[in-house]
PyMOL Python script that loads the backbone (N, CA, C, O; Angstrom):
from pymol import cmd

cmd.read_pdbstr("""\
ATOM      1  N   MET A   1      31.086 -16.864 -26.574  1.00  0.00           N
ATOM      2  CA  MET A   1      29.859 -17.515 -26.081  1.00  0.00           C
ATOM      3  C   MET A   1      29.036 -17.433 -25.481  1.00  0.00           C
ATOM      4  O   MET A   1      28.057 -18.179 -25.452  1.00  0.00           O
ATOM      5  N   ILE A   2      29.328 -16.144 -24.626  1.00  0.00           N
ATOM      6  CA  ILE A   2      28.518 -15.926 -23.426  1.00  0.00           C
ATOM      7  C   ILE A   2      27.234 -14.649 -24.698  1.00  0.00           C
ATOM      8  O   ILE A   2      26.018 -14.531 -24.539  1.00  0.00           O
ATOM      9  N   ILE A   3      27.942 -14.055 -25.617  1.00  0.00           N
ATOM     10  CA  ILE A   3      27.088 -13.199 -26.221  1.00  0.00           C
ATOM     11  C   ILE A   3      25.728 -14.439 -26.970  1.00  0.00           C
ATOM     12  O   ILE A   3      24.505 -14.297 -26.962  1.00  0.00           O
ATOM     13  N   LYS A   4      26.433 -15.405 -27.453  1.00  0.00           N
ATOM     14  CA  LYS A   4      25.730 -16.716 -28.286  1.00  0.00           C
ATOM     15  C   LYS A   4      24.317 -16.800 -27.021  1.00  0.00           C
ATOM     16  O   LYS A   4      23.157 -16.591 -27.374  1.00  0.00           O
ATOM     17  N   SER A   5      24.632 -17.080 -25.810  1.00  0.00           N
ATOM     18  CA  SER A   5      23.615 -17.285 -25.100  1.00  0.00           C
ATOM     19  C   SER A   5      22.735 -16.414 -24.683  1.00  0.00           C
ATOM     20  O   SER A   5      21.590 -16.652 -24.299  1.00  0.00           O
ATOM     21  N   PHE A   6      23.417 -15.112 -24.778  1.00  0.00           N
ATOM     22  CA  PHE A   6      22.341 -14.314 -24.559  1.00  0.00           C
ATOM     23  C   PHE A   6      21.377 -14.082 -25.761  1.00  0.00           C
ATOM     24  O   PHE A   6      20.247 -13.604 -25.659  1.00  0.00           O
ATOM     25  N   VAL A   7      21.938 -14.458 -26.834  1.00  0.00           N
ATOM     26  CA  VAL A   7      21.166 -14.315 -28.379  1.00  0.00           C
ATOM     27  C   VAL A   7      20.132 -15.418 -28.119  1.00  0.00           C
ATOM     28  O   VAL A   7      18.956 -15.153 -28.366  1.00  0.00           O
ATOM     29  N   VAL A   8      20.496 -16.774 -27.587  1.00  0.00           N
ATOM     30  CA  VAL A   8      19.255 -17.915 -27.748  1.00  0.00           C
ATOM     31  C   VAL A   8      18.210 -17.643 -26.504  1.00  0.00           C
ATOM     32  O   VAL A   8      17.091 -18.154 -26.543  1.00  0.00           O
ATOM     33  N   ILE A   9      18.639 -16.780 -25.348  1.00  0.00           N
ATOM     34  CA  ILE A   9      17.309 -16.553 -24.497  1.00  0.00           C
ATOM     35  C   ILE A   9      16.742 -15.677 -24.888  1.00  0.00           C
ATOM     36  O   ILE A   9      15.533 -15.719 -24.657  1.00  0.00           O
ATOM     37  N   ASP A  10      17.279 -14.419 -25.682  1.00  0.00           N
ATOM     38  CA  ASP A  10      16.216 -13.378 -26.161  1.00  0.00           C
ATOM     39  C   ASP A  10      15.157 -14.011 -27.161  1.00  0.00           C
ATOM     40  O   ASP A  10      13.961 -13.775 -26.993  1.00  0.00           O
ATOM     41  N   PHE A  11      15.582 -14.783 -28.158  1.00  0.00           N
ATOM     42  CA  PHE A  11      14.898 -15.321 -28.887  1.00  0.00           C
ATOM     43  C   PHE A  11      13.706 -16.244 -27.981  1.00  0.00           C
ATOM     44  O   PHE A  11      12.495 -16.039 -28.060  1.00  0.00           O
ATOM     45  N   SER A  12      14.206 -17.050 -27.317  1.00  0.00           N
ATOM     46  CA  SER A  12      13.161 -17.941 -26.648  1.00  0.00           C
ATOM     47  C   SER A  12      12.023 -17.464 -25.548  1.00  0.00           C
ATOM     48  O   SER A  12      11.051 -18.029 -25.047  1.00  0.00           O
ATOM     49  N   GLU A  13      12.617 -16.140 -25.413  1.00  0.00           N
ATOM     50  CA  GLU A  13      11.749 -15.407 -24.493  1.00  0.00           C
ATOM     51  C   GLU A  13      10.860 -14.414 -25.842  1.00  0.00           C
ATOM     52  O   GLU A  13       9.744 -13.958 -25.594  1.00  0.00           O
ATOM     53  N   LEU A  14      11.410 -14.223 -26.982  1.00  0.00           N
ATOM     54  CA  LEU A  14      10.718 -13.430 -28.084  1.00  0.00           C
ATOM     55  C   LEU A  14       9.508 -14.738 -28.223  1.00  0.00           C
ATOM     56  O   LEU A  14       8.309 -14.651 -27.956  1.00  0.00           O
ATOM     57  N   PHE A  15      10.094 -15.670 -28.614  1.00  0.00           N
ATOM     58  CA  PHE A  15       8.956 -16.706 -29.040  1.00  0.00           C
ATOM     59  C   PHE A  15       7.521 -17.094 -27.978  1.00  0.00           C
ATOM     60  O   PHE A  15       6.322 -17.288 -28.179  1.00  0.00           O
ATOM     61  N   ALA A  16       8.081 -17.079 -27.239  1.00  0.00           N
ATOM     62  CA  ALA A  16       7.190 -17.590 -25.597  1.00  0.00           C
ATOM     63  C   ALA A  16       6.177 -16.514 -25.590  1.00  0.00           C
ATOM     64  O   ALA A  16       5.003 -16.855 -25.443  1.00  0.00           O
ATOM     65  N   THR A  17       6.552 -14.883 -25.770  1.00  0.00           N
ATOM     66  CA  THR A  17       5.903 -13.817 -26.007  1.00  0.00           C
ATOM     67  C   THR A  17       4.644 -13.844 -27.246  1.00  0.00           C
ATOM     68  O   THR A  17       3.433 -13.626 -27.194  1.00  0.00           O
ATOM     69  N   ILE A  18       5.383 -14.142 -28.122  1.00  0.00           N
ATOM     70  CA  ILE A  18       4.621 -14.389 -29.474  1.00  0.00           C
ATOM     71  C   ILE A  18       3.516 -15.614 -29.206  1.00  0.00           C
ATOM     72  O   ILE A  18       2.333 -15.412 -29.482  1.00  0.00           O
ATOM     73  N   TYR A  19       3.969 -16.931 -28.639  1.00  0.00           N
ATOM     74  CA  TYR A  19       3.133 -18.072 -28.614  1.00  0.00           C
ATOM     75  C   TYR A  19       2.189 -17.323 -27.553  1.00  0.00           C
ATOM     76  O   TYR A  19       1.041 -17.333 -27.996  1.00  0.00           O
ATOM     77  N   LEU A  20       2.261 -16.713 -26.377  1.00  0.00           N
ATOM     78  CA  LEU A  20       1.265 -16.484 -25.513  1.00  0.00           C
ATOM     79  C   LEU A  20       0.256 -15.478 -26.326  1.00  0.00           C
ATOM     80  O   LEU A  20      -0.869 -15.878 -26.624  1.00  0.00           O
ATOM     81  N   SER A  21       0.625 -14.375 -26.617  1.00  0.00           N
ATOM     82  CA  SER A  21      -0.258 -13.616 -27.493  1.00  0.00           C
ATOM     83  C   SER A  21      -1.034 -14.111 -28.110  1.00  0.00           C
ATOM     84  O   SER A  21      -2.225 -13.803 -28.057  1.00  0.00           O
ATOM     85  N   ASN A  22      -0.360 -15.371 -29.155  1.00  0.00           N
ATOM     86  CA  ASN A  22      -1.594 -15.779 -29.885  1.00  0.00           C
ATOM     87  C   ASN A  22      -2.205 -16.911 -29.050  1.00  0.00           C
ATOM     88  O   ASN A  22      -3.280 -17.427 -29.355  1.00  0.00           O
ATOM     89  N   LEU A  23      -1.651 -17.191 -28.234  1.00  0.00           N
ATOM     90  CA  LEU A  23      -3.030 -18.353 -27.425  1.00  0.00           C
ATOM     91  C   LEU A  23      -3.810 -17.477 -26.928  1.00  0.00           C
ATOM     92  O   LEU A  23      -4.967 -17.828 -27.162  1.00  0.00           O
ATOM     93  N   LEU A  24      -3.762 -16.131 -26.135  1.00  0.00           N
ATOM     94  CA  LEU A  24      -4.653 -15.384 -25.660  1.00  0.00           C
ATOM     95  C   LEU A  24      -5.831 -15.166 -26.479  1.00  0.00           C
ATOM     96  O   LEU A  24      -6.983 -15.509 -26.211  1.00  0.00           O
ATOM     97  N   THR A  25      -5.392 -14.531 -27.548  1.00  0.00           N
ATOM     98  CA  THR A  25      -6.093 -13.831 -29.000  1.00  0.00           C
ATOM     99  C   THR A  25      -7.195 -15.178 -29.207  1.00  0.00           C
ATOM    100  O   THR A  25      -8.414 -15.081 -29.347  1.00  0.00           O
ATOM    101  N   ASP A  26      -6.316 -16.541 -29.179  1.00  0.00           N
ATOM    102  CA  ASP A  26      -7.500 -17.550 -30.072  1.00  0.00           C
ATOM    103  C   ASP A  26      -8.517 -17.967 -28.651  1.00  0.00           C
ATOM    104  O   ASP A  26      -9.686 -18.331 -28.780  1.00  0.00           O
ATOM    105  N   VAL A  27      -7.980 -17.864 -27.620  1.00  0.00           N
ATOM    106  CA  VAL A  27      -8.630 -18.060 -26.473  1.00  0.00           C
ATOM    107  C   VAL A  27     -10.069 -16.964 -26.242  1.00  0.00           C
ATOM    108  O   VAL A  27     -11.143 -17.213 -25.694  1.00  0.00           O
ATOM    109  N   THR A  28      -9.688 -15.978 -26.751  1.00  0.00           N
ATOM    110  CA  THR A  28     -10.371 -14.922 -26.462  1.00  0.00           C
ATOM    111  C   THR A  28     -11.740 -14.772 -27.657  1.00  0.00           C
ATOM    112  O   THR A  28     -12.910 -14.424 -27.495  1.00  0.00           O
ATOM    113  N   SER A  29     -11.002 -15.190 -28.831  1.00  0.00           N
ATOM    114  CA  SER A  29     -11.950 -15.304 -29.868  1.00  0.00           C
ATOM    115  C   SER A  29     -13.104 -16.495 -29.589  1.00  0.00           C
ATOM    116  O   SER A  29     -14.288 -16.390 -29.909  1.00  0.00           O
ATOM    117  N   TYR A  30     -12.440 -17.748 -28.865  1.00  0.00           N
ATOM    118  CA  TYR A  30     -13.260 -18.878 -28.793  1.00  0.00           C
ATOM    119  C   TYR A  30     -14.205 -18.145 -28.052  1.00  0.00           C
ATOM    120  O   TYR A  30     -15.378 -18.333 -28.373  1.00  0.00           O
ATOM    121  N   ILE A  31     -13.963 -17.303 -27.077  1.00  0.00           N
ATOM    122  CA  ILE A  31     -15.185 -17.096 -25.849  1.00  0.00           C
ATOM    123  C   ILE A  31     -16.417 -16.436 -26.251  1.00  0.00           C
ATOM    124  O   ILE A  31     -17.615 -16.591 -26.016  1.00  0.00           O
ATOM    125  N   ASN A  32     -15.502 -15.425 -27.132  1.00  0.00           N
ATOM    126  CA  ASN A  32     -16.524 -14.387 -27.932  1.00  0.00           C
ATOM    127  C   ASN A  32     -17.108 -15.141 -28.941  1.00  0.00           C
ATOM    128  O   ASN A  32     -18.127 -14.522 -29.249  1.00  0.00           O
ATOM    129  N   HIS A  33     -17.023 -16.073 -29.578  1.00  0.00           N
ATOM    130  CA  HIS A  33     -17.759 -16.998 -30.375  1.00  0.00           C
ATOM    131  C   HIS A  33     -18.673 -17.855 -29.445  1.00  0.00           C
ATOM    132  O   HIS A  33     -19.826 -17.971 -29.860  1.00  0.00           O
ATOM    133  N   SER A  34     -18.402 -18.429 -28.355  1.00  0.00           N
ATOM    134  CA  SER A  34     -19.217 -19.302 -27.763  1.00  0.00           C
ATOM    135  C   SER A  34     -20.199 -18.329 -26.738  1.00  0.00           C
ATOM    136  O   SER A  34     -21.167 -18.839 -26.174  1.00  0.00           O
ATOM    137  N   ALA A  35     -19.862 -16.909 -26.558  1.00  0.00           N
ATOM    138  CA  ALA A  35     -20.975 -16.084 -25.709  1.00  0.00           C
ATOM    139  C   ALA A  35     -21.831 -15.815 -26.757  1.00  0.00           C
ATOM    140  O   ALA A  35     -23.048 -15.831 -26.575  1.00  0.00           O
ATOM    141  N   ILE A  36     -21.329 -15.564 -27.859  1.00  0.00           N
ATOM    142  CA  ILE A  36     -22.185 -15.054 -29.199  1.00  0.00           C
ATOM    143  C   ILE A  36     -23.583 -16.347 -29.444  1.00  0.00           C
ATOM    144  O   ILE A  36     -24.769 -16.021 -29.466  1.00  0.00           O
ATOM    145  N   ALA A  37     -23.133 -17.656 -29.591  1.00  0.00           N
ATOM    146  CA  ALA A  37     -23.783 -18.758 -30.316  1.00  0.00           C
ATOM    147  C   ALA A  37     -24.262 -19.072 -28.576  1.00  0.00           C
ATOM    148  O   ALA A  37     -24.970 -20.039 -28.295  1.00  0.00           O
TER     149      ALA A  37
END
""", "prot")
cmd.dss("prot")
cmd.show_as("cartoon", "prot")
cmd.util.cbc("prot")
cmd.orient("prot")
């Protein structure tokens, strides 16, 4: 049960990290396009 909880936490942290990095990339891309235009 404890191991399962740790696995869930690891997956949620991994998902959050991927989501934030993708969001950061999108924001940076949007800013770059705005700066060019």
